[in-house]
C-alpha positions as CSV (number, residue, x, y, z in Angstrom):
1,M,0.0,-0.3,-0.3
2,Q,1.5,3.4,-1.5
3,S,2.1,5.9,0.9
4,D,3.8,9.4,0.9
5,M,5.9,8.7,4.4
6,Y,8.1,5.7,2.5
7,S,7.7,8.0,-1.0
8,T,8.3,11.5,-1.2
9,F,9.4,11.5,2.3
10,S,11.6,8.6,1.8
11,S,15.1,10.4,3.0
12,E,13.2,12.0,5.7
13,Y,12.1,8.8,7.0
14,D,15.3,7.0,6.8
15,L,16.5,10.0,8.6
16,A,13.7,10.1,11.3
17,I,13.8,6.2,12.3
18,Q,17.5,5.9,13.0
19,D,16.6,7.2,17.0
20,N,13.4,7.4,17.2
21,I,11.3,6.1,20.3
22,Y,9.1,3.3,18.1
23,N,11.5,2.3,16.1
24,A,14.5,2.6,17.0
25,H,14.3,1.9,20.6
26,L,10.7,0.0,20.4
27,E,10.5,-2.1,17.7
28,R,14.1,-2.9,16.3
29,P,15.5,-4.2,19.9
30,T,12.6,-6.7,20.0
31,L,13.0,-7.7,16.5
32,Q,16.1,-8.6,16.4
33,A,16.6,-10.1,20.0
34,M,14.0,-12.8,18.2
35,L,16.8,-13.1,14.9
36,P,18.6,-16.1,15.2
37,Q,22.7,-16.2,14.6
38,L,22.7,-14.8,11.6
39,K,26.5,-15.6,10.2
40,N,26.5,-17.0,6.2
41,L,22.5,-16.4,6.3
42,N,20.6,-15.6,3.1
43,V,18.1,-13.1,4.2
44,V,14.7,-11.7,2.5
45,D,13.9,-8.5,4.1
46,L,10.3,-7.5,3.7
47,G,9.3,-3.7,3.5
48,C,13.1,-3.3,3.5
49,G,12.2,0.5,4.0
50,S,15.7,3.0,3.7
51,G,17.8,-0.6,4.7
52,V,17.8,-0.2,8.6
53,Y,17.7,-3.4,8.6
54,A,20.0,-4.8,6.4
55,Q,23.0,-2.6,7.8
56,Y,22.5,-4.4,10.6
57,L,21.9,-8.4,9.3
58,L,25.6,-7.4,6.6
59,A,27.3,-6.1,10.5
60,Q,26.0,-9.4,11.9
61,G,27.8,-11.8,9.1
62,A,24.4,-12.3,7.1
63,S,25.9,-13.8,3.6
64,K,23.3,-12.2,1.6
65,V,20.2,-10.0,2.1
66,T,17.5,-9.3,-0.7
67,C,15.4,-6.1,-0.1
68,I,12.1,-6.0,-1.3
69,D,9.8,-2.6,-0.6
70,Y,6.7,-1.4,-2.2
71,A,8.3,2.0,-2.7
72,E,10.8,2.5,-5.8
73,E,12.7,5.4,-3.8
74,M,13.1,3.4,-0.6
75,V,15.3,0.6,-2.7
76,Q,16.9,3.1,-4.1
77,L,17.7,4.5,-0.5
78,V,19.0,0.6,0.3
79,A,20.8,0.5,-3.4
80,R,22.9,3.2,-2.9
81,K,23.9,2.6,0.6
82,A,25.2,-0.7,-0.8
83,Q,27.2,1.1,-2.8
84,Q,28.6,3.3,-0.6
85,A,29.8,0.4,1.7
86,G,31.1,-1.8,-1.0
87,V,28.2,-4.1,-0.4
88,T,26.5,-4.4,-3.4
89,D,28.1,-7.6,-3.9
90,R,25.7,-9.3,-0.9
91,V,22.7,-6.5,-1.6
92,N,19.8,-7.3,-3.9
93,A,16.8,-4.6,-3.7
94,Y,13.7,-4.3,-5.7
95,A,10.1,-2.9,-5.7
96,Q,7.4,-4.8,-5.2
97,D,3.9,-4.9,-4.4
98,L,4.4,-7.5,-1.6
99,A,0.5,-7.9,-1.6
100,K,1.0,-11.1,-4.3
101,G,3.5,-12.8,-2.3
102,L,7.5,-13.7,-3.7
103,P,7.2,-14.8,-7.6
104,N,10.9,-13.5,-7.8
105,E,12.3,-15.4,-5.4
106,S,13.7,-19.3,-5.3
107,T,12.0,-22.0,-3.6
108,A,13.9,-23.2,-0.5
109,S,16.1,-20.6,-1.3
110,A,16.0,-18.2,1.8
111,D,17.1,-19.4,5.9
112,L,15.9,-16.9,7.4
113,I,13.0,-13.8,6.5
114,I,11.8,-10.8,8.2
115,A,8.7,-8.6,8.2
116,P,9.2,-5.4,10.1
117,L,6.1,-3.1,10.5
118,M,4.6,-4.3,7.2
119,I,2.2,-6.9,6.7
120,H,0.0,-4.2,8.0
121,Y,-0.3,-2.7,4.7
122,I,-1.3,-5.9,3.3
123,E,-5.2,-7.0,3.0
124,N,-4.8,-10.2,2.3
125,L,-1.8,-12.2,4.1
126,T,-2.7,-15.7,2.1
127,P,-0.4,-15.0,-0.7
128,L,2.5,-13.4,1.1
129,F,2.8,-16.3,3.3
130,T,2.0,-18.9,1.4
131,D,5.3,-18.0,-0.4
132,V,7.2,-17.4,3.0
133,Y,6.6,-20.8,3.5
134,R,7.9,-21.7,-0.3
135,V,10.6,-19.5,-0.2
136,L,12.2,-20.8,3.0
137,K,14.2,-23.4,3.6
138,P,13.4,-26.9,5.9
139,G,13.6,-25.6,9.4
140,G,14.3,-21.2,8.3
141,S,12.6,-18.5,10.3
142,F,10.1,-16.1,9.3
143,V,10.3,-13.6,12.0
144,F,8.0,-10.7,12.0
145,S,6.5,-7.3,13.8
146,T,2.9,-5.5,13.2
147,H,0.6,-2.9,15.3
148,H,-0.7,-4.9,18.1
149,P,-4.3,-5.5,17.4
150,F,-5.2,-4.3,21.0
151,A,-3.5,-1.4,20.1
152,D,-5.6,-0.5,17.1
153,F,-9.2,-1.6,18.0
154,E,-10.4,2.1,19.4
155,Y,-10.2,2.7,16.3
156,S,-12.7,0.6,14.7
157,Q,-15.5,1.7,13.4
158,S,-17.4,-2.1,13.5
159,G,-17.1,-2.5,16.8
160,N,-16.2,-5.7,16.1
161,Y,-12.7,-6.6,17.4
162,F,-12.5,-10.0,14.9
163,A,-13.3,-7.7,11.7
164,R,-10.4,-6.7,9.5
165,E,-11.0,-2.9,9.1
166,L,-8.7,-0.4,7.0
167,V,-7.6,2.5,9.1
168,E,-6.2,5.9,8.2
169,Q,-3.8,8.3,10.3
170,E,-2.2,10.7,10.4
171,W,1.3,10.3,12.0
172,D,4.3,12.8,12.6
173,T,7.0,10.5,12.2
174,V,8.9,12.7,9.8
175,G,7.9,16.1,11.3
176,Q,5.2,17.3,9.6
177,P,1.6,15.0,9.3
178,I,1.3,12.3,6.6
179,Q,-1.8,10.7,6.3
180,V,-1.2,6.5,6.6
181,K,-3.4,3.9,5.8
182,F,-3.2,0.3,6.9
183,Y,-5.3,-2.9,8.1
184,R,-6.4,-3.5,11.5
185,R,-6.8,-7.6,12.4
186,S,-7.7,-10.0,15.5
187,L,-4.5,-12.0,16.6
188,T,-6.8,-14.9,15.3
189,E,-6.3,-13.7,11.8
190,I,-2.5,-13.7,11.9
191,A,-2.2,-16.6,13.6
192,N,-4.5,-18.6,11.2
193,A,-2.4,-17.1,8.2
194,L,0.1,-18.7,9.2
195,T,-0.3,-21.8,10.2
196,L,-3.2,-22.4,7.9
197,N,0.2,-22.1,5.1
198,G,2.4,-24.7,7.2
199,L,4.0,-21.9,9.6
200,A,4.7,-22.6,13.1
201,I,4.6,-19.9,15.6
202,T,7.7,-20.7,17.9
203,Q,7.9,-17.2,20.0
204,I,5.5,-14.3,20.5
205,S,6.4,-11.2,22.0
206,E,5.0,-8.2,22.7
207,G,7.7,-5.9,22.9
208,E,9.7,-3.9,25.4
209,V,10.3,-0.5,24.8
210,D,13.9,0.6,26.1
211,K,14.9,2.8,29.5
212,K,16.3,5.2,27.4
213,V,13.0,6.6,25.7
214,E,12.2,7.7,29.5
215,Q,15.1,10.8,28.9
216,M,14.3,11.6,25.5
217,D,9.9,11.2,26.6
218,K,8.6,10.5,29.6
219,K,5.1,10.4,29.0
220,A,5.2,8.2,26.0
221,Y,7.6,6.4,27.8
222,E,5.1,5.6,30.9
223,Y,2.6,4.6,27.7
224,L,4.5,1.9,26.3
225,S,5.5,0.6,29.5
226,N,1.7,-0.3,30.4
227,N,-0.1,-0.7,27.0
228,P,0.6,-2.9,23.8
229,N,1.9,-1.0,20.6
230,F,3.1,-4.1,18.4
231,I,3.4,-7.6,18.3
232,F,6.3,-10.1,17.6
233,I,5.9,-13.5,16.1
234,K,8.8,-15.6,15.2
235,C,7.8,-19.3,13.1
236,R,9.8,-21.7,11.8
237,K,8.8,-23.9,8.4
238,E,9.2,-27.2,9.8
């Protein structure tokens, strides 16, 4: 799903997430702690954004990282960073609508697939999760984060927790208000989309905000310490 935040304001977004509360001090530390040892792994990064995760994966020893994002501007940022770092032989980046799955990726080719804060932009998870299973090697892992089902329920128009709904909010991530659309869905829907496609859930986390945030924004720290914002799920291809 297209958003100006990831296209028109791609450079501003890249700068903002380097050290902000929700990405740098809540989402990334939690998801990274759930990853396996990365040395010599072939990793696919879904919704790669500006390449922050790619840099981390390569620094931890991943042999190859394939970066896929809906926004061409984000893919260009990733490619430029890879060139500047001299790692173009280890990074493959391209733009594609992930709602259509992973048609360009070979069967049983990836040791690990990650999807940080991406699946809530997809209405029907089945095409993607079917291909995640196909592309993973036997025993490979799929680790992702998304909006916590409870966190978005206050924006429900139906009042039905189990109904999938398109939500529109105004975010100020890049320093100015941007309209963002995403899908609110139940934990049951997420779990079913995984297990019906052969992925076994091995770990669930609701994240823990870094203590540093208390100095950055005490109100935000208190809220995130007492309320779920994201949910993190690790799966295995049996």
